[in-house]
VOBA-1610 file (N, C-alpha, C; in pm, whole numbers, padded with zeros to 5 digits, always signed):
BEGIN
Met+00933-03208+02252Met+00920-03151+02119Met+00981-03011+02112Leu+00956-02929+02213Leu+01011-02794+02215Leu+01163-02796+02226Gln+01214-02884+02310Gln+01359-02894+02328Gln+01429-02937+02199Asn+01372-03036+02131Asn+01430-03081+02005Asn+01427-02970+01900Tyr+01317-02892+01900Tyr+01307-02781+01805Tyr+01415-02677+01833Ser+01436-02643+01961Ser+01538-02544+01997Ser+01676-02591+01952Lys+01706-02719+01975Lys+01836-02772+01935Lys+01854-02768+01784Ser+01746-02798+01710Ser+01756-02799+01564Ser+01784-02660+01508Lys+01747-02556+01583Lys+01770-02417+01541Lys+01899-02360+01598Gly+01972-02443+01678Gly+02096-02396+01737Gly+02078-02308+01858His+01959-02311+01919His+01933-02230+02038His+01988-02301+02162Asp+02032-02223+02259Asp+02086-02282+02382Asp+01996-02254+02503Tyr+01866-02237+02478Tyr+01774-02214+02589Tyr+01660-02315+02584Asp+01597-02332+02699Asp+01481-02419+02709Asp+01355-02336+02729Thr+01243-02389+02685Thr+01113-02327+02711Thr+01046-02402+02825Pro+01025-02338+02940Pro+00960-02407+03051Pro+00819-02453+03014Val+00788-02576+03046Val+00655-02632+03024Val+00601-02676+03160Val+00486-02622+03197Val+00427-02654+03328Val+00284-02702+03309Ser+00235-02773+03410Ser+00099-02826+03405Ser+00035-02814+03541Pro-00095-02778+03546Pro-00164-02781+03675Pro-00172-02925+03726Thr-00174-02938+03856Thr-00179-03073+03916Thr-00318-03108+03966Val-00414-03019+03939Val-00550-03042+03991Val-00651-03063+03878Gly-00602-03081+03757Gly-00694-03096+03645Gly-00730-02962+03584Glu-00773-02964+03459Glu-00798-02840+03387Glu-00912-02757+03446Thr-01022-02821+03480Thr-01142-02746+03516Thr-01128-02668+03646Gly-01037-02708+03733Gly-01023-02637+03860Gly-00887-02575+03879Cys-00819-02544+03767Cys-00679-02502+03778Cys-00660-02353+03796Asp-00765-02270+03780Asp-00744-02126+03780Asp-00687-02073+03911Lys-00731-02128+04025Lys-00679-02082+04154Lys-00531-02119+04168Gln-00495-02237+04119Gln-00355-02278+04126Gln-00267-02190+04039Leu-00317-02155+03921Leu-00242-02065+03833Leu-00228-01927+03896Ala-00336-01878+03957Ala-00333-01745+04020Ala-00228-01739+04131Ala-00211-01850+04203Ala-00114-01854+04312Ala+00030-01847+04261Gln+00050-01876+04131Gln+00185-01873+04073Gln+00202-01753+03979Tyr+00128-01645+04008Tyr+00128-01528+03918Tyr+00269-01475+03894Asp+00349-01461+04000Asp+00484-01404+03984Asp+00571-01490+03895Phe+00554-01621+03903Phe+00631-01711+03815Phe+00597-01683+03669Phe+00467-01675+03639Phe+00426-01653+03500Phe+00464-01514+03450Asn+00462-01417+03538Asn+00482-01278+03498Asn+00626-01250+03453Gln+00719-01341+03482Gln+00857-01319+03441Gln+00878-01342+03291Phe+00779-01403+03224Phe+00792-01436+03082Phe+00722-01331+02996Glu+00774-01312+02874Glu+00711-01220+02780Glu+00591-01283+02711Lys+00591-01414+02697Lys+00483-01483+02627Lys+00445-01609+02704Ile+00315-01626+02725Ile+00261-01743+02794Ile+00163-01810+02698Ile+00186-01936+02667Ile+00101-02007+02572Ile+00018-02111+02647Leu-00114-02097+02639Leu-00204-02194+02700Leu-00230-02306+02599Gly-00206-02429+02642Gly-00222-02542+02552Gly-00306-02653+02611Phe-00428-02620+02655Phe-00516-02721+02714Phe-00572-02813+02605Asp-00641-02916+02648Asp-00696-03014+02554Asp-00792-02949+02455Asn-00796-03004+02336Asn-00883-02954+02230Asn-01023-03013+02245Asp-01090-02978+02354Asp-01228-03021+02376Asp-01298-02913+02458Gln-01426-02934+02490Gln-01503-02831+02560Gln-01444-02799+02696Ala-01402-02903+02768Ala-01343-02881+02901Ala-01216-02797+02890Gly-01136-02823+02787Gly-01014-02745+02767Gly-01042-02601+02734Leu-01145-02576+02653Leu-01182-02439+02619Leu-01231-02363+02741Glu-01311-02428+02824Glu-01361-02363+02946Glu-01248-02334+03043Ala-01152-02427+03053Ala-01037-02405+03141Ala-00953-02288+03092Ala-00937-02277+02960Ala-00859-02167+02904Ala-00924-02032+02936Glu-01057-02025+02929Glu-01127-01900+02962Glu-01103-01860+03107Lys-01104-01959+03199Lys-01077-01930+03340Lys-00932-01885+03358Ala-00840-01952+03290Ala-00698-01918+03304Ala-00669-01777+03256Leu-00736-01734+03148Leu-00715-01600+03094Leu-00745-01491+03197Arg-00837-01520+03288Arg-00877-01419+03387Arg-00772-01399+03495Val-00683-01496+03515Val-00592-01487+03630Val-00445-01475+03588Leu-00413-01495+03462Leu-00275-01484+03417Leu-00242-01340+03378Pro-00113-01303+03375Pro-00074-01165+03339Pro-00132-01123+03206Lys-00197-01007+03206Lys-00267-00960+03087Lys-00170-00917+02978Gly-00209-00937+02855Gly-00129-00896+02741Gly-00017-00990+02705Lys-00004-01101+02780Lys+00106-01195+02755Lys+00056-01333+02710Val-00074-01356+02717Val-00126-01491+02701Val-00171-01517+02557Phe-00130-01631+02504Phe-00168-01674+02370Phe-00232-01814+02382Leu-00324-01843+02294Leu-00393-01972+02297Leu-00342-02060+02183Ala-00302-02181+02217Ala-00261-02278+02117Ala-00380-02365+02081Lys-00397-02392+01952Lys-00504-02480+01906Lys-00440-02601+01839Trp-00474-02720+01887Trp-00415-02843+01835Trp-00506-02905+01728Ser-00443-02968+01630Ser-00521-03042+01531Ser-00565-03177+01588Lys-00498-03221+01695Lys-00539-03343+01767Lys-00586-03304+01907Lys-00612-03403+01990Lys-00669-03374+02122Lys-00573-03295+02210Asp-00445-03334+02211Asp-00349-03270+02300Asp-00208-03292+02244Pro-00105-03228+02303Pro+00031-03245+02253Pro+00078-03390+02253Asn+00034-03469+02351Asn+00077-03609+02356Asn+00031-03686+02233Glu-00093-03665+02191Glu-00142-03734+02072Glu-00068-03687+01947Met-00031-03558+01943Met+00045-03509+01829Met+00182-03575+01824Leu+00243-03597+01940Leu+00371-03668+01945Leu+00354-03811+01895Glu+00250-03877+01943Glu+00226-04016+01904Glu+00199-04029+01754Lys+00137-03927+01695Lys+00104-03931+01552Lys+00218-03880+01464Gly+00332-03844+01526Gly+00445-03795+01448Gly+00427-03655+01394Leu+00355-03573+01467Leu+00324-03437+01420Leu+00406-03332+01494Glu+00533-03364+01522Glu+00617-03272+01598Glu+00630-03136+01531Lys+00653-03135+01399Lys+00671-03007+01329Lys+00543-02926+01329Gln+00430-02992+01312Gln+00302-02921+01314Gln+00273-02864+01452Phe+00322-02933+01555Phe+00305-02883+01692Phe+00377-02749+01710Ile+00492-02734+01647Ile+00574-02615+01665Ile+00520-02496+01587Gln+00469-02517+01469Gln+00436-02405+01382Gln+00303-02429+01310Val+00250-02321+01255Val+00131-02332+01172Val+00173-02381+01035Ala+00127-02498+00999Ala+00162-02554+00868Ala+00088-02478+00758Ser+00146-02478+00638Ser+00087-02402+00528Ser-00053-02451+00494Asn-00080-02581+00519Asn-00213-02630+00486Asn-00318-02587+00587Gln-00276-02513+00692Gln-00372-02456+00788Gln-00404-02310+00756Leu-00328-02251+00665Leu-00345-02108+00639Leu-00479-02076+00576Ser-00536-02168+00500Ser-00665-02140+00436Ser-00771-02107+00539Asp-00775-02184+00648Asp-00873-02157+00754Asp-00844-02023+00821Lys-00714-01992+00843Lys-00677-01867+00908Lys-00716-01747+00821Ile-00698-01761+00690Ile-00734-01653+00597Ile-00884-01625+00606Arg-00963-01730+00602Arg-01109-01713+00606Arg-01156-01660+00741Glu-01090-01705+00847Glu-01126-01655+00981Glu-01102-01505+00991Glu-00989-01459+00935Glu-00958-01316+00937Glu-01057-01237+00852Leu-01089-01287+00734Leu-01179-01215+00644Leu-01323-01214+00694Met-01359-01308+00779Met-01495-01313+00832Met-01515-01221+00953Thr-01406-01170+01010Thr-01417-01079+01124Thr-01469-00944+01076Val-01582-00903+01127Val-01646-00778+01082Val-01562-00658+01126Lys-01537-00566+01034Lys-01462-00445+01065Lys-01548-00346+01143Val-01481-00255+01212Val-01551-00148+01284Val-01587-00041+01181Pro-01716-00018+01157Pro-01756+00078+01052Pro-01736+00222+01099Leu-01727+00313+01005Leu-01714+00455+01036Leu-01847+00526+01012Pro-01871+00637+01082Pro-01997+00711+01060Pro-02004+00765+00919Pro-02126+00793+00870Pro-02144+00834+00730Pro-02059+00951+00686Phe-02034+01050+00773Phe-01958+01167+00729Phe-01811+01131+00700Met-01766+01010+00741Met-01628+00967+00716Met-01622+00862+00605His-01716+00866+00513His-01723+00760+00411His-01601+00758+00319Lys-01536+00873+00299Lys-01416+00874+00215Lys-01303+00795+00280Leu-01287+00813+00412Leu-01186+00735+00484Leu-01224+00587+00487Gln-01353+00558+00505Gln-01395+00419+00507Gln-01363+00350+00374Asp-01377+00421+00264Asp-01340+00364+00135Asp-01190+00336+00130Met-01109+00427+00185Met-00964+00407+00186Met-00927+00287+00274Met-01010+00261+00375Met-00984+00150+00468Met-01046+00018+00421Ala-01111+00020+00306Ala-01177-00099+00252Ala-01284-00151+00348Gly-01365-00058+00401Gly-01481-00100+00479Gly-01476-00071+00627Gly-01368-00012+00677Gly-01362+00020+00819Gly-01233-00027+00884Ile-01231-00022+01018Ile-01111-00056+01095Ile-01117-00203+01136Pro-01018-00284+01098Pro-01017-00424+01141Pro-00985-00436+01289Leu-01022-00547+01350Leu-00975-00577+01485Leu-00827-00614+01479Gly-00762-00602+01595Gly-00621-00638+01602Gly-00529-00532+01546Arg-00564-00405+01563Arg-00484-00294+01511Arg-00469-00185+01617Ile-00366-00102+01602Ile-00351+00021+01678Ile-00371+00137+01582Val-00465+00227+01615Val-00495+00342+01531Val-00463+00469+01611Asn-00379+00555+01555Asn-00343+00682+01618Asn-00411+00797+01545Met-00475+00884+01623Met-00535+01005+01567Met-00474+01124+01638Gly-00435+01227+01562Gly-00367+01339+01626Gly-00398+01473+01563Ser-00399+01577+01649Ser-00411+01715+01601Ser-00372+01807+01714Ala-00361+01935+01683Ala-00331+02035+01784Ala-00449+02050+01880Ser-00420+02102+01998Ser-00524+02120+02099Ser-00634+02212+02048Gly-00760+02170+02068Gly-00873+02255+02034Gly-00910+02259+01888Thr-00854+02170+01807Thr-00884+02174+01663Thr-00992+02074+01622Gly-01051+02004+01719Gly-01170+01926+01688Gly-01155+01775+01686Lys-01036+01723+01721Lys-01021+01578+01711Lys-01110+01504+01810Ser-01125+01558+01933Ser-01210+01490+02031Ser-01356+01488+01985Thr-01401+01598+01920Thr-01537+01602+01867Thr-01555+01494+01761Ile-01455+01478+01676Ile-01462+01375+01572Ile-01464+01237+01634Val-01377+01215+01733Val-01374+01085+01800Val-01506+01059+01872Asp-01562+01162+01937Asp-01692+01146+02004Asp-01799+01104+01905Glu-01796+01162+01786Glu-01895+01128+01684Glu-01876+00983+01637Met-01749+00941+01626Met-01722+00803+01591Met-01775+00708+01698Ile-01749+00743+01824Ile-01797+00659+01935Ile-01949+00655+01938Tyr-02012+00770+01916Tyr-02158+00775+01915Tyr-02213+00680+01809Tyr-02149+00680+01692Tyr-02194+00591+01585Tyr-02171+00445+01624Trp-02055+00416+01684Trp-02023+00278+01723Trp-02119+00225+01829Ile-02165+00312+01917Ile-02258+00269+02022Ile-02379+00198+01962Phe-02424+00247+01847Phe-02544+00192+01786Phe-02516+00098+01668His-02399+00110+01606His-02378+00039+01480His-02257-00055+01477Ser-02170-00048+01576Ser-02053-00137+01572Ser-02090-00276+01623Pro-02039-00381+01558Pro-02063-00517+01608Pro-01976-00550+01728His-01883-00459+01763His-01787-00485+01870His-01806-00384+01984Leu-01803-00432+02108Leu-01826-00349+02226Leu-01711-00250+02245Val-01746-00127+02284Val-01650-00018+02297Val-01623+00013+02444Gly-01494+00034+02478Gly-01454+00082+02610Gly-01378+00212+02595Ile-01410+00312+02677Ile-01352+00446+02663Ile-01278+00484+02790Val-01152+00525+02776Val-01076+00582+02887Val-01066+00732+02859Thr-01143+00812+02933Thr-01146+00956+02910Thr-01067+01026+03019Leu-00961+01097+02979Leu-00870+01158+03076Leu-00879+01309+03078Glu-00947+01369+02981Glu-00968+01514+02982Glu-01105+01549+03037Ser-01205+01467+03005Ser-01341+01491+03054Ser-01373+01392+03165Ser-01450+01437+03264Ser-01501+01345+03365Ser-01612+01260+03302Val-01654+01157+03374Val-01762+01072+03324Val-01888+01155+03299Gly-01918+01247+03391Gly-02036+01332+03375Gly-02026+01422+03254Gln-01909+01485+03235Gln-01889+01572+03119Gln-01898+01494+02989Tyr-01844+01372+02989Tyr-01848+01290+02869Tyr-01992+01250+02837Gly-02067+01218+02943Gly-02207+01183+02924Gly-02287+01297+02864Ile-02258+01419+02906Ile-02327+01538+02853Ile-02299+01551+02703Lys-02173+01527+02663Lys-02138+01539+02521Lys-02214+01436+02437Leu-02217+01312+02486Leu-02287+01208+02410Leu-02437+01233+02405Leu-02494+01274+02517Leu-02638+01300+02520Leu-02673+01419+02431Ser-02587+01523+02430Ser-02609+01638+02343Ser-02619+01593+02197Arg-02529+01502+02160Arg-02533+01451+02022Arg-02661+01372+01996His-02703+01295+02095His-02819+01207+02076His-02949+01286+02063Ile-02957+01401+02130Ile-03080+01481+02124Ile-03064+01600+02029Ser-02947+01610+01962Ser-02918+01719+01868Ser-02939+01856+01934Asn-02889+01868+02056Asn-02903+01993+02132Asn-02783+02002+02226Lys-02690+02093+02196Lys-02568+02103+02276Lys-02599+02163+02412Leu-02604+02077+02514Leu-02643+02120+02648Leu-02548+02221+02707Glu-02421+02216+02669Glu-02322+02308+02726Glu-02337+02451+02674Leu-02426+02471+02575Leu-02456+02606+02529Leu-02566+02670+02612Arg-02629+02590+02700Arg-02740+02640+02781Arg-02691+02669+02924Asp-02760+02760+02993Asp-02727+02779+03135Asp-02771+02656+03213Asn-02720+02641+03335Asn-02743+02519+03412Asn-02891+02487+03431Glu-02968+02588+03462Glu-03111+02566+03489Glu-03183+02517+03364Thr-03153+02580+03251Thr-03217+02539+03126Thr-03174+02399+03085Ala-03045+02372+03097Ala-02994+02240+03060Ala-03056+02131+03147Leu-03068+02159+03277Leu-03125+02060+03369Leu-03271+02034+03337Ser-03344+02140+03301Ser-03486+02121+03266Ser-03500+02037+03139Ile-03407+02053+03046Ile-03409+01972+02924Ile-03384+01825+02959Val-03280+01802+03040Val-03243+01665+03077Val-03355+01596+03156Asn-03427+01672+03237Asn-03533+01614+03321Asn-03665+01596+03248Ser-03673+01639+03123Ser-03797+01619+03048Ser-03814+01470+03018Glu-03938+01425+03005Glu-03966+01284+02982Glu-03907+01236+02850His-03914+01323+02751His-03859+01286+02620His-03710+01256+02629Val-03633+01344+02696Val-03488+01326+02705Val-03454+01208+02796Lys-03533+01184+02899Lys-03509+01067+02983Lys-03520+00938+02902Gln-03618+00935+02812Gln-03631+00819+02724Gln-03512+00808+02630Lys-03464+00924+02580Lys-03348+00924+02493Lys-03223+00878+02569Glu-03214+00914+02697Glu-03102+00867+02779Glu-03100+00715+02788Gln-03216+00656+02816Gln-03225+00511+02824Gln-03184+00446+02693Glu-03225+00505+02585Glu-03192+00454+02452Glu-03042+00462+02425Leu-02979+00570+02473Leu-02837+00593+02450Leu-02749+00502+02534Phe-02785+00482+02659Phe-02696+00415+02753Phe-02725+00266+02772Asn-02840+00219+02725Asn-02878+00079+02748Asn-02925+00011+02620Asn-02881-00112+02601Asn-02936-00195+02493Asn-03080-00232+02527Pro-03158-00276+02429Pro-03296-00316+02457Pro-03308-00423+02566Asp-03203-00508+02582Asp-03210-00612+02684Asp-03159-00565+02820Gly-03126-00435+02831Gly-03083-00380+02959Gly-02933-00380+02981Thr-02857-00443+02895Thr-02711-00444+02908Thr-02654-00310+02861Pro-02534-00272+02912Pro-02476-00143+02873Pro-02432-00142+02727Arg-02449-00027+02663Arg-02405-00014+02524Arg-02254+00003+02513Phe-02191+00056+02620Phe-02046+00079+02618Phe-01998+00089+02763Phe-01866+00096+02782Phe-01808+00112+02916Phe-01717+00234+02915Leu-01712+00303+03031Leu-01643+00431+03040Leu-01570+00441+03173Ile-01441+00480+03169Ile-01365+00506+03291Ile-01292+00638+03274Asp-01269+00709+03386Asp-01198+00838+03381Asp-01088+00843+03486Glu-01006+00738+03491Glu-00898+00727+03588Glu-00797+00841+03571Arg-00764+00909+03682Arg-00665+01015+03679Arg-00561+01000+03790Asp-00599+00934+03900Asp-00516+00935+04019Asp-00414+00822+04024Gly-00444+00708+03964Gly-00355+00594+03972Gly-00236+00606+03877Gly-00136+00521+03896Gly-00020+00518+03809Gly-00046+00437+03684Ile+00060+00418+03607Ile+00048+00349+03479Ile+00003+00205+03497Glu+00050+00137+03601Glu+00012-00002+03624Glu-00135-00013+03661Ser-00183+00084+03741Ser-00325+00086+03778Ser-00412+00104+03655Leu-00369+00194+03566Leu-00446+00218+03445Leu-00446+00096+03353Lys-00332+00029+03344Lys-00324-00093+03262Lys-00420-00198+03316Asn-00431-00207+03447Asn-00526-00302+03506Asn-00670-00268+03468Leu-00702-00138+03465Leu-00836-00096+03426Leu-00863-00128+03279Ile-00763-00107+03195Ile-00777-00141+03053Ile-00794-00291+03037Asp-00714-00369+03112Asp-00728-00515+03108Asp-00870-00556+03144Asn-00928-00488+03244Asn-01063-00523+03286Asn-01165-00489+03178Leu-01145-00377+03107Leu-01234-00344+02996Leu-01233-00456+02891Val-01113-00507+02864Val-01098-00608+02759Val-01145-00745+02805Ile-01096-00787+02921Ile-01121-00924+02966Ile-01250-00935+03048Gly-01270-00841+03141Gly-01387-00848+03227Gly-01515-00802+03160Cys-01504-00696+03076Cys-01623-00638+03013Cys-01643-00684+02869Gly-01541-00742+02809Gly-01555-00792+02672Gly-01541-00687+02565Cys-01476-00572+02595Cys-01460-00467+02494Cys-01357-00509+02390Lys-01389-00485+02263Lys-01299-00516+02154Lys-01237-00390+02092Val-01292-00274+02124Val-01237-00146+02080Val-01216-00060+02204Val-01092-00015+02226Val-01058+00065+02344Val-01004+00199+02298Ile-01068+00308+02344Ile-01027+00444+02308Ile-00955+00506+02426Leu-00834+00559+02403Leu-00757+00630+02506Leu-00751+00776+02466Asp-00817+00864+02545Asp-00834+01004+02505Asp-00800+01098+02621Pro-00680+01166+02612Pro-00574+01150+02514Pro-00464+01058+02567Leu-00389+00999+02477Leu-00281+00907+02514Leu-00175+00979+02596Gln-00146+01106+02563Gln-00038+01178+02631Gln-00064+01198+02780Asp-00191+01203+02822Asp-00221+01214+02965Asp-00181+01087+03039Ile-00179+00974+02968Ile-00134+00848+03026Ile+00018+00845+03034Leu+00084+00897+02931Leu+00229+00886+02920Leu+00303+01004+02984Asp+00229+01103+03032Asp+00290+01224+03089Asp+00387+01188+03201Gly+00509+01237+03191Gly+00610+01213+03295Gly+00692+01087+03274Leu+00655+01005+03176Leu+00731+00883+03149Leu+00846+00911+03053Thr+00955+00836+03067Thr+01065+00848+02973Thr+01025+00787+02838Asn+01103+00814+02736Asn+01075+00755+02605Asn+01077+00603+02612Glu+01168+00548+02692Glu+01174+00403+02708Glu+01048+00349+02773Glu+00997+00420+02875Glu+00875+00377+02943Glu+00753+00390+02852Gln+00753+00495+02769Gln+00644+00510+02672Gln+00647+00396+02571Ala+00767+00359+02527Ala+00780+00248+02433Ala+00731+00118+02495Leu+00753+00101+02625Leu+00704-00018+02694Leu+00552-00020+02698Phe+00490+00098+02714Phe+00343+00102+02714Phe+00289+00066+02576Met+00356+00111+02471Met+00313+00074+02337Met+00334-00076+02315Lys+00438-00131+02375Lys+00459-00276+02366Lys+00346-00349+02438Tyr+00301-00292+02551Tyr+00186-00348+02623Tyr+00063-00348+02533Gln+00039-00237+02463Gln-00074-00230+02371Gln-00064-00338+02264Lys+00054-00353+02205Lys+00072-00452+02098Lys+00050-00593+02151Gly+00092-00617+02276Gly+00070-00749+02335Gly-00078-00779+02354Leu-00154-00679+02401Leu-00297-00698+02422Leu-00370-00712+02288Val-00326-00637+02189Val-00383-00649+02054Val-00364-00791+02001Lys-00243-00844+02023Lys-00210-00977+01972Lys-00284-01087+02047Ser-00288-01077+02181Ser-00343-01186+02260Ser-00495-01188+02261His-00560-01069+02246His-00706-01063+02258His-00776-01007+02134Asn-00698-00983+02027Asn-00755-00937+01900Asn-00845-00815+01918Ile-00793-00715+01990Ile-00867-00591+02009Ile-00804-00481+01925Thr-00872-00368+01917Thr-00819-00251+01848Thr-00812-00134+01946Phe-00696-00069+01952Phe-00678+00053+02030Phe-00695+00174+01939Ile-00770+00274+01986Ile-00778+00404+01920Ile-00710+00505+02014Asn-00591+00549+01979Asn-00516+00644+02062Asn-00537+00785+02010Ile-00587+00874+02097Ile-00605+01014+02062Ile-00481+01090+02109Asn-00413+01157+02018Asn-00282+01215+02046Asn-00280+01367+02034His-00206+01430+02128His-00167+01570+02110His-00044+01573+02019Val-00021+01687+01957Val+00097+01703+01872Val+00184+01816+01926Arg+00309+01816+01883Arg+00403+01921+01923Arg+00368+02052+01854Lys+00413+02164+01914Lys+00396+02295+01851Lys+00486+02305+01730Asn+00438+02374+01627Asn+00521+02396+01510Asn+00637+02488+01545Gly+00748+02471+01473Gly+00867+02551+01499Gly+00852+02695+01456Thr+00947+02776+01499Thr+00947+02918+01464Thr+00952+02935+01312Gly+00866+03024+01262Gly+00863+03049+01118Gly+00763+02964+01043Gln+00711+02860+01109Gln+00612+02776+01044Gln+00472+02824+01078Lys+00376+02787+00995Lys+00237+02821+01022Lys+00191+02752+01149Ala+00123+02824+01237Ala+00081+02769+01366Ala-00021+02657+01348Asn-00015+02558+01438Asn-00112+02449+01433Asn-00255+02500+01448Ser-00273+02603+01530Ser-00407+02655+01555Ser-00469+02722+01434Thr-00386+02753+01334Thr-00438+02814+01211Thr-00424+02720+01092Gly-00413+02589+01120Gly-00414+02490+01013Gly-00279+02449+00961Gly-00172+02466+01041Gly-00039+02428+00998Gly-00030+02279+00964Glu+00055+02245+00868Glu+00071+02106+00823Glu+00127+02019+00935Leu+00073+01897+00947Leu+00117+01803+01050Leu+00173+01676+00985Tyr+00264+01612+01061Tyr+00326+01487+01015Tyr+00326+01386+01130Glu+00346+01258+01096Glu+00346+01154+01199Glu+00444+01185+01312Glu+00558+01239+01274Glu+00663+01267+01373Glu+00622+01376+01472Asp+00509+01445+01444Asp+00463+01552+01533Asp+00386+01500+01654Phe+00351+01371+01657Phe+00287+01317+01778Phe+00377+01344+01898Gln+00320+01398+02006Gln+00398+01418+02128Gln+00443+01285+02185Gly+00569+01281+02231Gly+00617+01161+02298Gly+00708+01077+02210Ser+00723+00952+02251Ser+00815+00860+02186Ser+00775+00829+02041Ser+00874+00807+01956Ser+00847+00768+01818Ser+00780+00631+01811Ala+00785+00556+01922Ala+00719+00425+01925Ala+00569+00438+01903Ile+00513+00556+01931Ile+00368+00575+01916Ile+00329+00563+01769Phe+00387+00648+01683Phe+00344+00642+01543Phe+00398+00519+01472Lys+00511+00466+01518Lys+00565+00344+01458Lys+00478+00223+01490Ser+00410+00224+01607Ser+00325+00112+01646Ser+00191+00114+01574Gly+00155+00228+01519Gly+00023+00240+01458Gly+00012+00165+01326Ala-00094+00087+01313Ala-00127+00030+01182Ala-00196+00136+01097Cys-00247+00238+01165Cys-00314+00349+01096Cys-00285+00478+01172Asn-00238+00580+01102Asn-00214+00711+01161Asn-00293+00817+01086Leu-00375+00893+01161Leu-00462+00994+01102Leu-00432+01130+01166Leu-00423+01235+01085Leu-00390+01368+01134Leu-00497+01468+01092Phe-00532+01561+01183Phe-00639+01657+01161Phe-00584+01800+01172Thr-00632+01887+01087Thr-00595+02028+01094Thr-00720+02114+01079Arg-00717+02231+01145Arg-00829+02327+01135Arg-00777+02466+01164Asn-00824+02563+01089Asn-00789+02703+01113Asn-00896+02764+01203Lys-00867+02766+01334Lys-00965+02815+01432Lys-00987+02966+01420Glu-00899+03036+01349Glu-00908+03182+01341Glu-00956+03231+01205Ala-01001+03140+01121Ala-01048+03180+00988Ala-01167+03274+00999Glu-01174+03374+00912Glu-01285+03469+00914Glu-01415+03404+00867Asp-01406+03319+00767Asp-01526+03252+00715Asp-01574+03147+00815Pro-01701+03152+00860Pro-01750+03058+00962Pro-01748+02912+00917Ile-01768+02888+00789Ile-01762+02750+00739Ile-01619+02698+00752Glu-01524+02778+00705Glu-01383+02737+00714Glu-01339+02723+00859Arg-01385+02813+00945Arg-01346+02811+01087Arg-01393+02684+01156Asn-01500+02625+01107Asn-01556+02505+01170Asn-01538+02379+01085Thr-01440+02383+00995Thr-01411+02267+00911Thr-01276+02208+00948Thr-01273+02079+00970Thr-01151+02006+01003Thr-01112+01918+00884Tyr-00984+01923+00847Tyr-00933+01845+00734Tyr-00851+01726+00787Met-00871+01612+00727Met-00802+01492+00773Met-00720+01430+00661Lys-00599+01382+00698Lys-00520+01304+00604Lys-00475+01175+00673Ala-00463+01072+00595Ala-00414+00943+00644Ala-00270+00928+00598Thr-00179+00916+00694Thr-00038+00898+00660Thr+00002+00751+00661Lys-00085+00666+00715Lys-00059+00522+00713Lys-00190+00447+00731Ile-00220+00356+00641Ile-00326+00257+00659Ile-00263+00125+00614Arg-00206+00055+00708Arg-00118-00056+00674Arg-00189-00166+00595Trp-00318-00191+00624Trp-00383-00305+00559Trp-00424-00277+00415Thr-00437-00151+00376Thr-00467-00122+00236Thr-00351-00052+00165Gly-00266+00015+00242Gly-00155+00089+00181Gly-00192+00225+00127Lys-00318+00267+00143Lys-00363+00395+00088Lys-00331+00509+00186Thr-00288+00622+00132Thr-00259+00740+00213Thr-00308+00864+00140Gly-00306+00978+00211Gly-00345+01105+00148Gly-00466+01167+00214Gln-00521+01271+00150Gln-00636+01341+00204Gln-00755+01246+00214Ala-00821+01249+00329Ala-00926+01149+00355Ala-01059+01210+00393Gly-01072+01343+00385Gly-01200+01403+00417Gly-01189+01542+00476Ala-01299+01617+00466Ala-01313+01747+00530Ala-01447+01745+00601Tyr-01447+01782+00732Tyr-01565+01764+00815Tyr-01610+01898+00874Tyr-01737+01930+00849Tyr-01794+02054+00903Tyr-01870+02025+01031Tyr-01845+02108+01134Tyr-01908+02091+01265Tyr-02019+02194+01283Asp-02143+02144+01300Asp-02259+02228+01328Asp-02270+02241+01479Ile-02232+02357+01532Ile-02221+02373+01677Ile-02356+02363+01747Glu-02464+02411+01686Glu-02594+02411+01751Glu-02647+02269+01774Thr-02628+02183+01676Thr-02678+02046+01689Thr-02569+01949+01734His-02446+02001+01752His-02332+01919+01796His-02317+01798+01705Thr-02315+01825+01573Thr-02312+01719+01474Thr-02208+01750+01366Leu-02142+01645+01316Leu-02043+01659+01211Leu-02100+01612+01077His-02054+01676+00968His-02100+01642+00834His-01980+01639+00740Asp-01988+01558+00637Asp-01894+01569+00526Asp-01914+01708+00464Leu-01805+01783+00449Leu-01816+01922+00405Leu-01885+01933+00269Asp-01846+01850+00173Asp-01905+01859+00039Asp-02055+01835+00044Glu-02097+01738+00123Glu-02239+01706+00131Glu-02316+01812+00210Phe-02251+01870+00311Phe-02315+01978+00386Phe-02342+02097+00294Met-02244+02130+00211Met-02261+02245+00121Met-02370+02219+00017Leu-02396+02091-00011Leu-02503+02056-00105Leu-02638+02039-00034Gly-02637+02057+00098Gly-02760+02043+00174Gly-02795+01901+00214Lys-02700+01807+00197Lys-02723+01667+00234Lys-02669+01643+00374Arg-02748+01675+00474Arg-02703+01660+00613Arg-02740+01524+00666Glu-02646+01460+00740Glu-02671+01327+00795Glu-02702+01338+00943Phe-02812+01277+00986Phe-02848+01279+01128Phe-02866+01136+01175
//
């Protein structure tokens, strides 16, 4: 069927079709032994039988085949042979229009990743939150508050997202990241205290209970996964990300910051990493949240540290980064403002939200340093604080 399709389109190549020789249920070891063969292809399509045994075999195969390259075929009949016998060659090759209704409903039924209350203006622009299967880029100058905003988003997702979160933190160690999250959970910024005071707070029975609540679901399973890889190369890091997605079941992966991963790579190599992200998004229906540094403003322009205007093209690194994003968000803050409210307010604009098409100013967020908490600026000024 594939060969006939290629000929009908005037193509002069064949698509290799292979089958395990040990049956579906025990094929994973045989597939693993042929890893190099599979890895030479950009796309690998699993087409096991349309029954429970086939589904279980596909799950095993996904664990051993090259990550980010595997796609699952779903047959309207039991297997390709039955489709051939029934004269369904064209349906075998492509999704027929009469199948789109189910695909539309399947997409609309997938719950979006909600945003915390202080970001309700952006959530409205996104029509309810971030869908799965997207790349989202967030960027601002160093020290202007983007990591604090992302931390607040992650904190909210830990308790309210229907999808498991995996975090790759490259600026903070696991311990430092834990302190930030715990500070938010107890509304007490531990890093403002001396070591002895902070340790006494953490060792109190109340905070120990809050720790358990933060890091563990009621059934004892982890609320999220966290890695802080710094020593390995790009391939090692990709393997860790693959494990977050496939081994841990994470559907939202945060890379903070992306530039620490891409540091030292050529533009072509950076573009390949973005291609890797797009492949994993496509094959496993996950969402990447990339936290980006931006370039310094040119001579004569307002400095980024004092709220200078930012654009998508200001993301550090290859243009493939902002071009790959289904959503690009930029943050600005004047760290040197005399007014304390202005000095601690971050402004956000959306330059791309592909699924709704809406762009423009998307919110202003005030950071309360004592409680390590973010608020919508308008609501904070009205005294409507969200905790």
